[in-house]
PDB file of N, H, CA, C and O in Angstrom:
ATOM      1  N   MET A   1      20.260  -7.122 -26.665  1.00  0.00           N
ATOM      2  CA  MET A   1      19.537  -6.037 -25.998  1.00  0.00           C
ATOM      3  C   MET A   1      20.479  -4.806 -25.950  1.00  0.00           C
ATOM      4  O   MET A   1      21.634  -4.923 -25.542  1.00  0.00           O
ATOM      5  N   ASP A   2      19.972  -3.635 -26.367  1.00  0.00           N
ATOM      6  H   ASP A   2      19.033  -3.540 -26.698  1.00  0.00           H
ATOM      7  CA  ASP A   2      20.778  -2.500 -26.356  1.00  0.00           C
ATOM      8  C   ASP A   2      20.762  -1.866 -24.976  1.00  0.00           C
ATOM      9  O   ASP A   2      19.986  -2.268 -24.108  1.00  0.00           O
ATOM     10  N   ASN A   3      21.642  -0.850 -24.772  1.00  0.00           N
ATOM     11  H   ASN A   3      22.272  -0.524 -25.476  1.00  0.00           H
ATOM     12  CA  ASN A   3      21.800  -0.223 -23.464  1.00  0.00           C
ATOM     13  C   ASN A   3      20.522   0.488 -23.052  1.00  0.00           C
ATOM     14  O   ASN A   3      20.207   0.487 -21.862  1.00  0.00           O
ATOM     15  N   ALA A   4      19.807   1.063 -23.911  1.00  0.00           N
ATOM     16  H   ALA A   4      20.063   1.064 -24.878  1.00  0.00           H
ATOM     17  CA  ALA A   4      18.524   1.825 -23.581  1.00  0.00           C
ATOM     18  C   ALA A   4      17.553   0.805 -23.032  1.00  0.00           C
ATOM     19  O   ALA A   4      16.892   1.099 -22.036  1.00  0.00           O
ATOM     20  N   THR A   5      17.420  -0.401 -23.626  1.00  0.00           N
ATOM     21  H   THR A   5      17.958  -0.639 -24.435  1.00  0.00           H
ATOM     22  CA  THR A   5      16.506  -1.366 -23.204  1.00  0.00           C
ATOM     23  C   THR A   5      16.922  -1.979 -21.766  1.00  0.00           C
ATOM     24  O   THR A   5      16.075  -2.245 -20.914  1.00  0.00           O
ATOM     25  N   GLN A   6      18.233  -2.165 -21.589  1.00  0.00           N
ATOM     26  H   GLN A   6      18.921  -1.948 -22.281  1.00  0.00           H
ATOM     27  CA  GLN A   6      18.763  -2.635 -20.329  1.00  0.00           C
ATOM     28  C   GLN A   6      18.481  -1.652 -19.227  1.00  0.00           C
ATOM     29  O   GLN A   6      18.071  -2.024 -18.128  1.00  0.00           O
ATOM     30  N   SER A   7      18.713  -0.346 -19.541  1.00  0.00           N
ATOM     31  H   SER A   7      19.046  -0.044 -20.434  1.00  0.00           H
ATOM     32  CA  SER A   7      18.478   0.722 -18.618  1.00  0.00           C
ATOM     33  C   SER A   7      17.014   0.803 -18.221  1.00  0.00           C
ATOM     34  O   SER A   7      16.668   0.974 -17.052  1.00  0.00           O
ATOM     35  N   SER A   8      16.152   0.672 -19.250  1.00  0.00           N
ATOM     36  H   SER A   8      16.432   0.533 -20.200  1.00  0.00           H
ATOM     37  CA  SER A   8      14.671   0.695 -18.976  1.00  0.00           C
ATOM     38  C   SER A   8      14.271  -0.442 -18.137  1.00  0.00           C
ATOM     39  O   SER A   8      13.455  -0.262 -17.233  1.00  0.00           O
ATOM     40  N   ASN A   9      14.788  -1.620 -18.367  1.00  0.00           N
ATOM     41  H   ASN A   9      15.450  -1.767 -19.101  1.00  0.00           H
ATOM     42  CA  ASN A   9      14.407  -2.794 -17.564  1.00  0.00           C
ATOM     43  C   ASN A   9      14.853  -2.676 -16.140  1.00  0.00           C
ATOM     44  O   ASN A   9      14.096  -2.980 -15.218  1.00  0.00           O
ATOM     45  N   SER A  10      16.163  -2.205 -15.933  1.00  0.00           N
ATOM     46  H   SER A  10      16.778  -1.958 -16.682  1.00  0.00           H
ATOM     47  CA  SER A  10      16.698  -2.106 -14.571  1.00  0.00           C
ATOM     48  C   SER A  10      15.931  -1.003 -13.810  1.00  0.00           C
ATOM     49  O   SER A  10      15.788  -1.092 -12.590  1.00  0.00           O
ATOM     50  N   ALA A  11      15.430   0.050 -14.525  1.00  0.00           N
ATOM     51  H   ALA A  11      15.547   0.122 -15.516  1.00  0.00           H
ATOM     52  CA  ALA A  11      14.723   1.128 -13.859  1.00  0.00           C
ATOM     53  C   ALA A  11      13.377   0.634 -13.302  1.00  0.00           C
ATOM     54  O   ALA A  11      12.801   1.251 -12.407  1.00  0.00           O
ATOM     55  N   GLN A  12      12.886  -0.498 -13.853  1.00  0.00           N
ATOM     56  H   GLN A  12      13.354  -1.000 -14.580  1.00  0.00           H
ATOM     57  CA  GLN A  12      11.628  -1.072 -13.366  1.00  0.00           C
ATOM     58  C   GLN A  12      11.746  -1.730 -12.047  1.00  0.00           C
ATOM     59  O   GLN A  12      10.736  -1.919 -11.368  1.00  0.00           O
ATOM     60  N   PHE A  13      12.982  -2.108 -11.624  1.00  0.00           N
ATOM     61  H   PHE A  13      13.802  -1.954 -12.175  1.00  0.00           H
ATOM     62  CA  PHE A  13      13.232  -2.879 -10.411  1.00  0.00           C
ATOM     63  C   PHE A  13      14.062  -2.002  -9.466  1.00  0.00           C
ATOM     64  O   PHE A  13      14.802  -1.113  -9.886  1.00  0.00           O
ATOM     65  N   LEU A  14      13.906  -2.290  -8.201  1.00  0.00           N
ATOM     66  H   LEU A  14      13.305  -3.013  -7.860  1.00  0.00           H
ATOM     67  CA  LEU A  14      14.669  -1.614  -7.161  1.00  0.00           C
ATOM     68  C   LEU A  14      15.314  -2.712  -6.291  1.00  0.00           C
ATOM     69  O   LEU A  14      14.632  -3.642  -5.861  1.00  0.00           O
ATOM     70  N   ASN A  15      16.576  -2.602  -6.044  1.00  0.00           N
ATOM     71  H   ASN A  15      17.130  -1.846  -6.393  1.00  0.00           H
ATOM     72  CA  ASN A  15      17.232  -3.524  -5.052  1.00  0.00           C
ATOM     73  C   ASN A  15      16.953  -2.946  -3.664  1.00  0.00           C
ATOM     74  O   ASN A  15      16.312  -1.900  -3.568  1.00  0.00           O
ATOM     75  N   ILE A  16      17.374  -3.536  -2.673  1.00  0.00           N
ATOM     76  H   ILE A  16      17.895  -4.386  -2.751  1.00  0.00           H
ATOM     77  CA  ILE A  16      17.033  -3.137  -1.283  1.00  0.00           C
ATOM     78  C   ILE A  16      17.544  -1.742  -0.967  1.00  0.00           C
ATOM     79  O   ILE A  16      16.862  -0.966  -0.298  1.00  0.00           O
ATOM     80  N   LYS A  17      18.744  -1.417  -1.444  1.00  0.00           N
ATOM     81  H   LYS A  17      19.298  -2.047  -1.987  1.00  0.00           H
ATOM     82  CA  LYS A  17      19.243  -0.082  -1.241  1.00  0.00           C
ATOM     83  C   LYS A  17      18.472   0.975  -1.897  1.00  0.00           C
ATOM     84  O   LYS A  17      18.215   2.031  -1.320  1.00  0.00           O
ATOM     85  N   GLU A  18      18.053   0.685  -3.227  1.00  0.00           N
ATOM     86  H   GLU A  18      18.261  -0.174  -3.696  1.00  0.00           H
ATOM     87  CA  GLU A  18      17.269   1.676  -3.963  1.00  0.00           C
ATOM     88  C   GLU A  18      15.876   1.798  -3.357  1.00  0.00           C
ATOM     89  O   GLU A  18      15.313   2.892  -3.328  1.00  0.00           O
ATOM     90  N   PHE A  19      15.299   0.670  -2.861  1.00  0.00           N
ATOM     91  H   PHE A  19      15.757  -0.219  -2.885  1.00  0.00           H
ATOM     92  CA  PHE A  19      13.957   0.674  -2.235  1.00  0.00           C
ATOM     93  C   PHE A  19      13.999   1.542  -0.941  1.00  0.00           C
ATOM     94  O   PHE A  19      13.049   2.270  -0.650  1.00  0.00           O
ATOM     95  N   CYS A  20      15.075   1.454  -0.201  1.00  0.00           N
ATOM     96  H   CYS A  20      15.846   0.863  -0.438  1.00  0.00           H
ATOM     97  CA  CYS A  20      15.219   2.276   1.035  1.00  0.00           C
ATOM     98  C   CYS A  20      15.350   3.728   0.678  1.00  0.00           C
ATOM     99  O   CYS A  20      14.813   4.583   1.382  1.00  0.00           O
ATOM    100  N   GLU A  21      16.052   4.039  -0.402  1.00  0.00           N
ATOM    101  H   GLU A  21      16.488   3.344  -0.974  1.00  0.00           H
ATOM    102  CA  GLU A  21      16.180   5.403  -0.856  1.00  0.00           C
ATOM    103  C   GLU A  21      14.920   5.987  -1.453  1.00  0.00           C
ATOM    104  O   GLU A  21      14.663   7.187  -1.356  1.00  0.00           O
ATOM    105  N   TYR A  22      14.124   5.102  -2.084  1.00  0.00           N
ATOM    106  H   TYR A  22      14.334   4.127  -2.163  1.00  0.00           H
ATOM    107  CA  TYR A  22      12.956   5.585  -2.777  1.00  0.00           C
ATOM    108  C   TYR A  22      11.791   5.871  -1.841  1.00  0.00           C
ATOM    109  O   TYR A  22      10.992   6.767  -2.112  1.00  0.00           O
ATOM    110  N   VAL A  23      11.675   5.082  -0.681  1.00  0.00           N
ATOM    111  H   VAL A  23      12.325   4.354  -0.462  1.00  0.00           H
ATOM    112  CA  VAL A  23      10.682   5.301   0.260  1.00  0.00           C
ATOM    113  C   VAL A  23      11.165   6.084   1.468  1.00  0.00           C
ATOM    114  O   VAL A  23      12.014   5.566   2.193  1.00  0.00           O
ATOM    115  N   PRO A  24      10.714   7.227   1.725  1.00  0.00           N
ATOM    116  CA  PRO A  24      11.150   8.082   2.853  1.00  0.00           C
ATOM    117  C   PRO A  24      11.052   7.319   4.173  1.00  0.00           C
ATOM    118  O   PRO A  24      10.012   6.738   4.484  1.00  0.00           O
ATOM    119  N   GLY A  25      12.127   7.322   4.937  1.00  0.00           N
ATOM    120  H   GLY A  25      12.972   7.793   4.684  1.00  0.00           H
ATOM    121  CA  GLY A  25      12.102   6.700   6.181  1.00  0.00           C
ATOM    122  C   GLY A  25      12.329   5.226   6.275  1.00  0.00           C
ATOM    123  O   GLY A  25      12.390   4.647   7.359  1.00  0.00           O
ATOM    124  N   MET A  26      12.454   4.622   5.108  1.00  0.00           N
ATOM    125  H   MET A  26      12.405   5.092   4.227  1.00  0.00           H
ATOM    126  CA  MET A  26      12.602   3.166   5.038  1.00  0.00           C
ATOM    127  C   MET A  26      14.064   2.756   5.344  1.00  0.00           C
ATOM    128  O   MET A  26      15.021   3.367   4.871  1.00  0.00           O
ATOM    129  N   THR A  27      14.178   1.700   6.152  1.00  0.00           N
ATOM    130  H   THR A  27      13.400   1.204   6.536  1.00  0.00           H
ATOM    131  CA  THR A  27      15.501   1.086   6.469  1.00  0.00           C
ATOM    132  C   THR A  27      15.462  -0.298   6.043  1.00  0.00           C
ATOM    133  O   THR A  27      14.410  -0.855   5.727  1.00  0.00           O
ATOM    134  N   ARG A  28      16.680  -0.900   6.031  1.00  0.00           N
ATOM    135  H   ARG A  28      17.534  -0.448   6.287  1.00  0.00           H
ATOM    136  CA  ARG A  28      16.755  -2.327   5.667  1.00  0.00           C
ATOM    137  C   ARG A  28      16.067  -3.177   6.655  1.00  0.00           C
ATOM    138  O   ARG A  28      15.441  -4.174   6.296  1.00  0.00           O
ATOM    139  N   ALA A  29      16.166  -2.804   7.936  1.00  0.00           N
ATOM    140  H   ALA A  29      16.674  -1.994   8.228  1.00  0.00           H
ATOM    141  CA  ALA A  29      15.523  -3.560   9.013  1.00  0.00           C
ATOM    142  C   ALA A  29      13.978  -3.486   8.876  1.00  0.00           C
ATOM    143  O   ALA A  29      13.278  -4.489   9.014  1.00  0.00           O
ATOM    144  N   LEU A  30      13.496  -2.305   8.609  1.00  0.00           N
ATOM    145  H   LEU A  30      14.065  -1.490   8.497  1.00  0.00           H
ATOM    146  CA  LEU A  30      12.025  -2.091   8.518  1.00  0.00           C
ATOM    147  C   LEU A  30      11.539  -2.873   7.250  1.00  0.00           C
ATOM    148  O   LEU A  30      10.470  -3.481   7.285  1.00  0.00           O
ATOM    149  N   ALA A  31      12.290  -2.858   6.183  1.00  0.00           N
ATOM    150  H   ALA A  31      13.159  -2.363   6.155  1.00  0.00           H
ATOM    151  CA  ALA A  31      11.930  -3.575   4.949  1.00  0.00           C
ATOM    152  C   ALA A  31      11.821  -5.057   5.173  1.00  0.00           C
ATOM    153  O   ALA A  31      10.915  -5.726   4.675  1.00  0.00           O
ATOM    154  N   ALA A  32      12.833  -5.584   5.988  1.00  0.00           N
ATOM    155  H   ALA A  32      13.568  -5.041   6.393  1.00  0.00           H
ATOM    156  CA  ALA A  32      12.861  -7.008   6.325  1.00  0.00           C
ATOM    157  C   ALA A  32      11.592  -7.366   7.173  1.00  0.00           C
ATOM    158  O   ALA A  32      10.917  -8.370   6.943  1.00  0.00           O
ATOM    159  N   GLN A  33      11.325  -6.484   8.154  1.00  0.00           N
ATOM    160  H   GLN A  33      11.874  -5.669   8.341  1.00  0.00           H
ATOM    161  CA  GLN A  33      10.080  -6.736   9.003  1.00  0.00           C
ATOM    162  C   GLN A  33       8.820  -6.774   8.135  1.00  0.00           C
ATOM    163  O   GLN A  33       7.976  -7.659   8.273  1.00  0.00           O
ATOM    164  N   LEU A  34       8.716  -5.786   7.235  1.00  0.00           N
ATOM    165  H   LEU A  34       9.402  -5.067   7.122  1.00  0.00           H
ATOM    166  CA  LEU A  34       7.530  -5.691   6.386  1.00  0.00           C
ATOM    167  C   LEU A  34       7.407  -6.999   5.501  1.00  0.00           C
ATOM    168  O   LEU A  34       6.311  -7.528   5.314  1.00  0.00           O
ATOM    169  N   ARG A  35       8.528  -7.472   4.990  1.00  0.00           N
ATOM    170  H   ARG A  35       9.418  -7.042   5.141  1.00  0.00           H
ATOM    171  CA  ARG A  35       8.492  -8.721   4.223  1.00  0.00           C
ATOM    172  C   ARG A  35       8.067  -9.877   5.081  1.00  0.00           C
ATOM    173  O   ARG A  35       7.266 -10.707   4.653  1.00  0.00           O
ATOM    174  N   TYR A  36       8.595  -9.947   6.301  1.00  0.00           N
ATOM    175  H   TYR A  36       9.247  -9.272   6.648  1.00  0.00           H
ATOM    176  CA  TYR A  36       8.289 -11.047   7.218  1.00  0.00           C
ATOM    177  C   TYR A  36       6.795 -11.064   7.607  1.00  0.00           C
ATOM    178  O   TYR A  36       6.170 -12.123   7.664  1.00  0.00           O
ATOM    179  N   THR A  37       6.255  -9.900   7.865  1.00  0.00           N
ATOM    180  H   THR A  37       6.762  -9.039   7.819  1.00  0.00           H
ATOM    181  CA  THR A  37       4.840  -9.837   8.284  1.00  0.00           C
ATOM    182  C   THR A  37       3.863  -9.791   7.149  1.00  0.00           C
ATOM    183  O   THR A  37       2.655  -9.903   7.357  1.00  0.00           O
ATOM    184  N   GLY A  38       4.399  -9.617   5.873  1.00  0.00           N
ATOM    185  H   GLY A  38       5.380  -9.526   5.704  1.00  0.00           H
ATOM    186  CA  GLY A  38       3.521  -9.531   4.712  1.00  0.00           C
ATOM    187  C   GLY A  38       2.811  -8.206   4.616  1.00  0.00           C
ATOM    188  O   GLY A  38       1.782  -8.120   3.945  1.00  0.00           O
ATOM    189  N   LYS A  39       3.293  -7.208   5.233  1.00  0.00           N
ATOM    190  H   LYS A  39       4.128  -7.278   5.778  1.00  0.00           H
ATOM    191  CA  LYS A  39       2.713  -5.839   5.246  1.00  0.00           C
ATOM    192  C   LYS A  39       3.332  -4.923   4.255  1.00  0.00           C
ATOM    193  O   LYS A  39       2.806  -3.834   4.023  1.00  0.00           O
ATOM    194  N   GLY A  40       4.439  -5.310   3.647  1.00  0.00           N
ATOM    195  H   GLY A  40       4.866  -6.195   3.835  1.00  0.00           H
ATOM    196  CA  GLY A  40       5.178  -4.460   2.703  1.00  0.00           C
ATOM    197  C   GLY A  40       4.687  -4.731   1.284  1.00  0.00           C
ATOM    198  O   GLY A  40       3.728  -5.479   1.093  1.00  0.00           O
ATOM    199  N   PRO A  41       5.341  -4.125   0.283  1.00  0.00           N
ATOM    200  CA  PRO A  41       5.015  -4.320  -1.148  1.00  0.00           C
ATOM    201  C   PRO A  41       5.427  -5.776  -1.534  1.00  0.00           C
ATOM    202  O   PRO A  41       6.206  -6.429  -0.841  1.00  0.00           O
ATOM    203  N   LYS A  42       4.874  -6.228  -2.645  1.00  0.00           N
ATOM    204  H   LYS A  42       4.240  -5.697  -3.208  1.00  0.00           H
ATOM    205  CA  LYS A  42       5.279  -7.473  -3.238  1.00  0.00           C
ATOM    206  C   LYS A  42       6.770  -7.430  -3.569  1.00  0.00           C
ATOM    207  O   LYS A  42       7.264  -6.381  -3.983  1.00  0.00           O
ATOM    208  N   PHE A  43       7.480  -8.501  -3.406  1.00  0.00           N
ATOM    209  H   PHE A  43       7.078  -9.353  -3.070  1.00  0.00           H
ATOM    210  CA  PHE A  43       8.885  -8.498  -3.698  1.00  0.00           C
ATOM    211  C   PHE A  43       9.246  -9.801  -4.389  1.00  0.00           C
ATOM    212  O   PHE A  43       8.528 -10.798  -4.315  1.00  0.00           O
ATOM    213  N   ILE A  44      10.406  -9.754  -5.075  1.00  0.00           N
ATOM    214  H   ILE A  44      10.990  -8.945  -5.135  1.00  0.00           H
ATOM    215  CA  ILE A  44      10.918 -10.938  -5.789  1.00  0.00           C
ATOM    216  C   ILE A  44      12.211 -11.389  -5.130  1.00  0.00           C
ATOM    217  O   ILE A  44      13.067 -10.558  -4.827  1.00  0.00           O
ATOM    218  N   LYS A  45      12.365 -12.636  -4.909  1.00  0.00           N
ATOM    219  H   LYS A  45      11.669 -13.311  -5.155  1.00  0.00           H
ATOM    220  CA  LYS A  45      13.567 -13.200  -4.263  1.00  0.00           C
ATOM    221  C   LYS A  45      14.242 -14.206  -5.178  1.00  0.00           C
ATOM    222  O   LYS A  45      14.057 -15.409  -4.990  1.00  0.00           O
ATOM    223  N   PRO A  46      15.013 -13.767  -6.157  1.00  0.00           N
ATOM    224  CA  PRO A  46      15.583 -14.706  -7.156  1.00  0.00           C
ATOM    225  C   PRO A  46      16.654 -15.599  -6.603  1.00  0.00           C
ATOM    226  O   PRO A  46      16.979 -16.632  -7.190  1.00  0.00           O
ATOM    227  N   SER A  47      17.226 -15.194  -5.435  1.00  0.00           N
ATOM    228  H   SER A  47      16.962 -14.355  -4.959  1.00  0.00           H
ATOM    229  CA  SER A  47      18.185 -16.049  -4.758  1.00  0.00           C
ATOM    230  C   SER A  47      18.023 -15.876  -3.275  1.00  0.00           C
ATOM    231  O   SER A  47      17.225 -15.054  -2.824  1.00  0.00           O
ATOM    232  N   SER A  48      18.772 -16.643  -2.506  1.00  0.00           N
ATOM    233  H   SER A  48      19.421 -17.311  -2.872  1.00  0.00           H
ATOM    234  CA  SER A  48      18.560 -16.595  -1.056  1.00  0.00           C
ATOM    235  C   SER A  48      18.991 -15.306  -0.463  1.00  0.00           C
ATOM    236  O   SER A  48      18.519 -14.977   0.625  1.00  0.00           O
ATOM    237  N   LYS A  49      19.882 -14.512  -1.103  1.00  0.00           N
ATOM    238  H   LYS A  49      20.266 -14.779  -1.986  1.00  0.00           H
ATOM    239  CA  LYS A  49      20.359 -13.271  -0.560  1.00  0.00           C
ATOM    240  C   LYS A  49      19.914 -12.027  -1.297  1.00  0.00           C
ATOM    241  O   LYS A  49      20.196 -10.913  -0.856  1.00  0.00           O
ATOM    242  N   LEU A  50      19.209 -12.201  -2.439  1.00  0.00           N
ATOM    243  H   LEU A  50      18.980 -13.106  -2.797  1.00  0.00           H
ATOM    244  CA  LEU A  50      18.809 -11.069  -3.250  1.00  0.00           C
ATOM    245  C   LEU A  50      17.345 -10.824  -3.167  1.00  0.00           C
ATOM    246  O   LEU A  50      16.565 -11.743  -3.416  1.00  0.00           O
ATOM    247  N   VAL A  51      16.909  -9.596  -2.821  1.00  0.00           N
ATOM    248  H   VAL A  51      17.542  -8.849  -2.619  1.00  0.00           H
ATOM    249  CA  VAL A  51      15.517  -9.167  -2.807  1.00  0.00           C
ATOM    250  C   VAL A  51      15.441  -7.996  -3.737  1.00  0.00           C
ATOM    251  O   VAL A  51      16.255  -7.076  -3.671  1.00  0.00           O
ATOM    252  N   ILE A  52      14.398  -8.034  -4.659  1.00  0.00           N
ATOM    253  H   ILE A  52      13.736  -8.781  -4.713  1.00  0.00           H
ATOM    254  CA  ILE A  52      14.197  -6.881  -5.486  1.00  0.00           C
ATOM    255  C   ILE A  52      12.714  -6.582  -5.520  1.00  0.00           C
ATOM    256  O   ILE A  52      11.890  -7.466  -5.286  1.00  0.00           O
ATOM    257  N   TYR A  53      12.385  -5.382  -5.801  1.00  0.00           N
ATOM    258  H   TYR A  53      13.055  -4.664  -5.992  1.00  0.00           H
ATOM    259  CA  TYR A  53      10.927  -4.886  -5.828  1.00  0.00           C
ATOM    260  C   TYR A  53      10.714  -4.304  -7.237  1.00  0.00           C
ATOM    261  O   TYR A  53      11.602  -3.685  -7.823  1.00  0.00           O
ATOM    262  N   ARG A  54       9.532  -4.525  -7.734  1.00  0.00           N
ATOM    263  H   ARG A  54       8.811  -5.028  -7.258  1.00  0.00           H
ATOM    264  CA  ARG A  54       9.088  -3.779  -8.977  1.00  0.00           C
ATOM    265  C   ARG A  54       8.691  -2.412  -8.471  1.00  0.00           C
ATOM    266  O   ARG A  54       7.998  -2.257  -7.465  1.00  0.00           O
ATOM    267  N   ARG A  55       9.182  -1.388  -9.247  1.00  0.00           N
ATOM    268  H   ARG A  55       9.745  -1.514 -10.064  1.00  0.00           H
ATOM    269  CA  ARG A  55       8.820   0.002  -8.830  1.00  0.00           C
ATOM    270  C   ARG A  55       7.289   0.163  -8.815  1.00  0.00           C
ATOM    271  O   ARG A  55       6.736   0.831  -7.942  1.00  0.00           O
ATOM    272  N   SER A  56       6.631  -0.447  -9.773  1.00  0.00           N
ATOM    273  H   SER A  56       7.080  -0.990 -10.483  1.00  0.00           H
ATOM    274  CA  SER A  56       5.150  -0.302  -9.841  1.00  0.00           C
ATOM    275  C   SER A  56       4.491  -0.911  -8.659  1.00  0.00           C
ATOM    276  O   SER A  56       3.464  -0.394  -8.218  1.00  0.00           O
ATOM    277  N   ASP A  57       5.025  -2.017  -8.088  1.00  0.00           N
ATOM    278  H   ASP A  57       5.859  -2.437  -8.445  1.00  0.00           H
ATOM    279  CA  ASP A  57       4.444  -2.670  -6.871  1.00  0.00           C
ATOM    280  C   ASP A  57       4.698  -1.782  -5.617  1.00  0.00           C
ATOM    281  O   ASP A  57       3.863  -1.698  -4.716  1.00  0.00           O
ATOM    282  N   VAL A  58       5.814  -1.166  -5.602  1.00  0.00           N
ATOM    283  H   VAL A  58       6.491  -1.234  -6.334  1.00  0.00           H
ATOM    284  CA  VAL A  58       6.082  -0.203  -4.471  1.00  0.00           C
ATOM    285  C   VAL A  58       5.152   0.975  -4.566  1.00  0.00           C
ATOM    286  O   VAL A  58       4.553   1.352  -3.559  1.00  0.00           O
ATOM    287  N   ASP A  59       5.002   1.574  -5.725  1.00  0.00           N
ATOM    288  H   ASP A  59       5.489   1.268  -6.543  1.00  0.00           H
ATOM    289  CA  ASP A  59       4.084   2.663  -5.979  1.00  0.00           C
ATOM    290  C   ASP A  59       2.618   2.241  -5.577  1.00  0.00           C
ATOM    291  O   ASP A  59       1.912   3.028  -4.946  1.00  0.00           O
ATOM    292  N   ASP A  60       2.185   1.043  -5.934  1.00  0.00           N
ATOM    293  H   ASP A  60       2.759   0.404  -6.446  1.00  0.00           H
ATOM    294  CA  ASP A  60       0.846   0.583  -5.585  1.00  0.00           C
ATOM    295  C   ASP A  60       0.694   0.431  -4.082  1.00  0.00           C
ATOM    296  O   ASP A  60      -0.335   0.797  -3.514  1.00  0.00           O
ATOM    297  N   TRP A  61       1.685  -0.092  -3.463  1.00  0.00           N
ATOM    298  H   TRP A  61       2.520  -0.390  -3.925  1.00  0.00           H
ATOM    299  CA  TRP A  61       1.680  -0.232  -2.019  1.00  0.00           C
ATOM    300  C   TRP A  61       1.660   1.062  -1.296  1.00  0.00           C
ATOM    301  O   TRP A  61       0.909   1.185  -0.328  1.00  0.00           O
ATOM    302  N   LEU A  62       2.422   2.038  -1.682  1.00  0.00           N
ATOM    303  H   LEU A  62       3.032   1.938  -2.468  1.00  0.00           H
ATOM    304  CA  LEU A  62       2.370   3.390  -1.155  1.00  0.00           C
ATOM    305  C   LEU A  62       0.963   3.950  -1.294  1.00  0.00           C
ATOM    306  O   LEU A  62       0.383   4.460  -0.335  1.00  0.00           O
ATOM    307  N   ALA A  63       0.445   3.850  -2.455  1.00  0.00           N
ATOM    308  H   ALA A  63       0.915   3.436  -3.234  1.00  0.00           H
ATOM    309  CA  ALA A  63      -0.933   4.466  -2.703  1.00  0.00           C
ATOM    310  C   ALA A  63      -1.984   3.738  -1.821  1.00  0.00           C
ATOM    311  O   ALA A  63      -2.900   4.370  -1.295  1.00  0.00           O
ATOM    312  N   ALA A  64      -1.840   2.448  -1.677  1.00  0.00           N
ATOM    313  H   ALA A  64      -1.096   1.935  -2.105  1.00  0.00           H
ATOM    314  CA  ALA A  64      -2.790   1.687  -0.875  1.00  0.00           C
ATOM    315  C   ALA A  64      -2.714   2.053   0.655  1.00  0.00           C
ATOM    316  O   ALA A  64      -3.662   1.844   1.412  1.00  0.00           O
ATOM    317  N   ASN A  65      -1.568   2.593   1.042  1.00  0.00           N
ATOM    318  H   ASN A  65      -0.798   2.763   0.426  1.00  0.00           H
ATOM    319  CA  ASN A  65      -1.323   2.954   2.482  1.00  0.00           C
ATOM    320  C   ASN A  65      -1.419   4.504   2.722  1.00  0.00           C
ATOM    321  O   ASN A  65      -0.943   5.033   3.726  1.00  0.00           O
ATOM    322  N   GLU A  66      -2.040   5.160   1.772  1.00  0.00           N
ATOM    323  H   GLU A  66      -2.426   4.730   0.957  1.00  0.00           H
ATOM    324  CA  GLU A  66      -2.243   6.568   1.879  1.00  0.00           C
ATOM    325  C   GLU A  66      -3.485   6.805   2.777  1.00  0.00           C
ATOM    326  O   GLU A  66      -4.535   6.182   2.617  1.00  0.00           O
ATOM    327  N   HIS A  67      -3.292   7.760   3.745  1.00  0.00           N
ATOM    328  H   HIS A  67      -2.439   8.266   3.874  1.00  0.00           H
ATOM    329  CA  HIS A  67      -4.379   8.136   4.643  1.00  0.00           C
ATOM    330  C   HIS A  67      -4.495   9.660   4.740  1.00  0.00           C
ATOM    331  O   HIS A  67      -3.528  10.386   4.508  1.00  0.00           O
ATOM    332  N   ILE A  68      -5.697  10.128   5.088  1.00  0.00           N
ATOM    333  H   ILE A  68      -6.482   9.538   5.277  1.00  0.00           H
ATOM    334  CA  ILE A  68      -5.813  11.578   5.351  1.00  0.00           C
ATOM    335  C   ILE A  68      -6.076  11.919   6.790  1.00  0.00           C
ATOM    336  O   ILE A  68      -6.113  13.088   7.172  1.00  0.00           O
ATOM    337  N   SER A  69      -6.264  10.856   7.612  1.00  0.00           N
ATOM    338  H   SER A  69      -6.234   9.906   7.301  1.00  0.00           H
ATOM    339  CA  SER A  69      -6.456  11.073   9.025  1.00  0.00           C
ATOM    340  C   SER A  69      -5.963   9.849   9.835  1.00  0.00           C
ATOM    341  O   SER A  69      -6.084   8.704   9.400  1.00  0.00           O
ATOM    342  N   THR A  70      -5.412  10.133  11.007  1.00  0.00           N
ATOM    343  H   THR A  70      -5.313  11.064  11.360  1.00  0.00           H
ATOM    344  CA  THR A  70      -4.988   9.032  11.837  1.00  0.00           C
ATOM    345  C   THR A  70      -6.157   8.212  12.318  1.00  0.00           C
ATOM    346  O   THR A  70      -5.975   7.052  12.687  1.00  0.00           O
ATOM    347  N   ALA A  71      -7.356   8.772  12.328  1.00  0.00           N
ATOM    348  H   ALA A  71      -7.503   9.714  12.028  1.00  0.00           H
ATOM    349  CA  ALA A  71      -8.552   8.091  12.755  1.00  0.00           C
ATOM    350  C   ALA A  71      -8.828   6.921  11.802  1.00  0.00           C
ATOM    351  O   ALA A  71      -9.486   5.970  12.222  1.00  0.00           O
ATOM    352  N   GLU A  72      -8.370   6.932  10.557  1.00  0.00           N
ATOM    353  H   GLU A  72      -7.834   7.704  10.215  1.00  0.00           H
ATOM    354  CA  GLU A  72      -8.611   5.825   9.643  1.00  0.00           C
ATOM    355  C   GLU A  72      -7.789   4.615  10.101  1.00  0.00           C
ATOM    356  O   GLU A  72      -8.142   3.496   9.728  1.00  0.00           O
ATOM    357  N   LEU A  73      -6.795   4.756  10.828  1.00  0.00           N
ATOM    358  H   LEU A  73      -6.508   5.665  11.132  1.00  0.00           H
ATOM    359  CA  LEU A  73      -5.912   3.660  11.176  1.00  0.00           C
ATOM    360  C   LEU A  73      -6.444   2.756  12.281  1.00  0.00           C
ATOM    361  O   LEU A  73      -5.848   1.718  12.569  1.00  0.00           O
ATOM    362  N   ARG A  74      -7.570   3.141  12.912  1.00  0.00           N
ATOM    363  H   ARG A  74      -8.054   3.984  12.678  1.00  0.00           H
ATOM    364  CA  ARG A  74      -8.099   2.386  14.024  1.00  0.00           C
ATOM    365  C   ARG A  74      -8.690   1.066  13.588  1.00  0.00           C
ATOM    366  O   ARG A  74      -9.182   0.305  14.421  1.00  0.00           O
TER     367      ARG A  74
END
């Protein structure tokens, strides 16, 4: 696998730090709470301490939680 392919593949995934940087206002604690309650984006847990997110899943989750009025949240 060449460097361009590796870079492309790694750009598809976000580790927890990258996820928190990608989503405004996200913290590690909030991300953990969202995983626990099932209200966050889909995630992958390849080991007991590693959590990664597909960038496309995060984008889909953000789009699904887009609102134009607080009245929609009732």
